[in-house]
N, C-alpha and C positions, 0 to 999 in steps of 0.2 A: 631967781628961780627959773625964769623963762630961758635964760642963757644955759643954765645947767641941763634943763630938759632938752634943749636943742643939741647940746654937745653929746648927751647920752644917745639921742636918736641918730646923730651922725655916726657915732661909734658903732651902733648896731648895724646901720646900713653898710658901713665899710666892712664890718666883720662878715656880713652876709655875702657881699660882693667877693671878698677874698675866698670864702668857702665855695662859692659857685665857680670861681676860676680854678680852684684846686681840684674840683670835681670835673672840670671841662675835659672832654675827650680829646687827646692828642692823636693825630693820625700820621702814618708813615706810609709812603708809596714807593714801591720799587718796580722796575720794569726792565724789559729787554729792548735791544735795538729793534726798530721796526723792520719788517720784511715786506717785499712786494713780489707779486707773481701774476702771470696771466691765467685766467680761469675761463674755460669755454662756457657759453650760456647753457644752463641746465635744461634737460628735457624731462618733461613730466607727462604722465599718461593723460590723454585728452579725451577719455570716454570712448565712444564707439568710432570716433573718426580722428585720425592723426593728420596733422598738416605738415607737409615736408618743409624743412628748412635746414640750412647749414649753420651750425652754431658758430658764432663769432666770439671774440675774446673780450672779457672784462678784465680790467686791471684792479687787483686787490692789494691794498696796503693794510697791514695789521700789526699789532703789537701785543705781547703778553705782559700783564702787570699783576701786582698783588697789593692789597691794602691791609694795613694793620691799624687797630685803634686801641688806645689805653686810656682809661679802663675799657675793657671790651663790653659793648652793650649786649643785653640779653638777646636782642634780635640777631646778633652775629652778622650784621650787614652794615654797610655804609649807606646812608639814605641817598646821597648823591655824589657822583664822581664826574667831574667835567674834563673832557679831553679836547684839546685843540690840535688839529692836524695841519701840517705844513708840507706841501709837495711841490717841488720845483721840477718842471718838465721843460724839455727843449722847445724853444719857440720855432714852429715850422716856417714862420714868415721872416725870421731874422736869425740866421745861423750864428751860433756863438752866444746867443742870449737865451734867457729862460723866463718862463711864466710861473709865478708863485700862486698856487691854489691853496685856499684855506677853508676849513670848516670846523665848527665847534659842535660837539655832541655831548649831551648829558646822559649819563647812565644812572639808573636808580636801583636801589636794593641790591647793591653789589656785595657778594659774599666776602667775608673777611678771611684772611690767612689762606687764600686759595688762588691758584693761578687761573686767570680769566683773560679773555681777549677783547680788544676793541678794534674796529676796522673801518675803512673807507673804500670807495670804489669809483672807477671811471667807467662809463658805459662804452659799449662798442662804437657808438657814434663819436664819442669824445676821442677814443683811441684812433679812429679813422682820421679825425680832424688833425690829430697830432702827428700821425705817422704816414697818412695816405693809404693805410691798409687796416682791415679789421683784425689784424694779427700783430702780435709782438709789441704790445703796449709798454711792457717793462723796459724796452730799449729807449723809450722816450724820457724815462725818469732820470734825473740828475741827483736830486737830494730828497730825502724824506725825514721828517722830524715830528715830534709831538710834545705837548706839555700836558701833565695831569695834575689836577687839583682835587684833593679829597677833603671833605669836612671843612672846606673853605680856608684851611690854614697850612697846607703842605703842597709844595709844587715839585714835580719830578719832570725832568727833561731828558729826552733821548734823541739820538740821530743815528741813521743807518750807516753813515759814512765816517771813516776815520780821518778823512781829509778836511772835514769841517766839523767842529765841535758842536755839541748841542747848544742851541741858541743862535745858530747861524742866521735864522730868519729875522732876528732883531738887529743884525748888522747891515748897515747900508752897503748895497752892492749895485753898481750901475748896470750890471749885466742881468739882474733879476728884477722883474717888475710884477706887481700884483695884477691878477686877472680874475674876473668874475664871470667870464663868458663860458668857461669850461667848468661845469659843476662837479664837486666831489659829492658822492651820494653815500648815505648811510646804508647799512645792510638792509634795513626795513624798506628801503626805496628800490631794492633790486630783486631779481628773481630768486636770490639766495636767502630771502627773508626767513623762510621756514626751515632752512637747512642748518645742521650742526648747532641746534638751538642752545644746548647747555654749555657750549664752548665760549659763547659770547655774553658779555654783560647786557642786561636789558636796557633798551633805549627809552628815554623819556620822550613822549610824543610832543612835537612842536605845535604850538597853537597858531 
């Protein structure tokens, strides 16, 4: 009798697990090739007194993506979408070699079935370090790529260059070395934080 009860319980548990798996939401991510461009520091009203300054260039890399989920939740949003960025820039200290900059960002409450953007930035100070000038940071970029994971079970990769396929960052290359001294910044860490708000996916604050 004990064995029969155990087998019945096991069958019930397996049936429940199968039902849960059948109801699990499958996600699908699609995206465009990343783009990059120079953006001058924005100027905001400073109350009764303006301070003179000459805007320098930020380097922005961004990509458009879309998330679908089936079955679609009532919230019509993906709770979390993780994007990992890879940016290879020219090494100013060793011509012919490149520095690989990486940063992971988690977006929350991402609208489904809607084009939305994710981005990263290099500050004017970083641009100057790479180029010797606070202008023209895009000229220092060799490769840009990203990976997106939505709902923990789907991964999408894209690269801006046709000469290197998506996933180039996982291929061993003696000319590219990881570097953490030049930070990639999220949009919320820049003066652009409050600009173009509805264009970009909301960031999860890092603890």
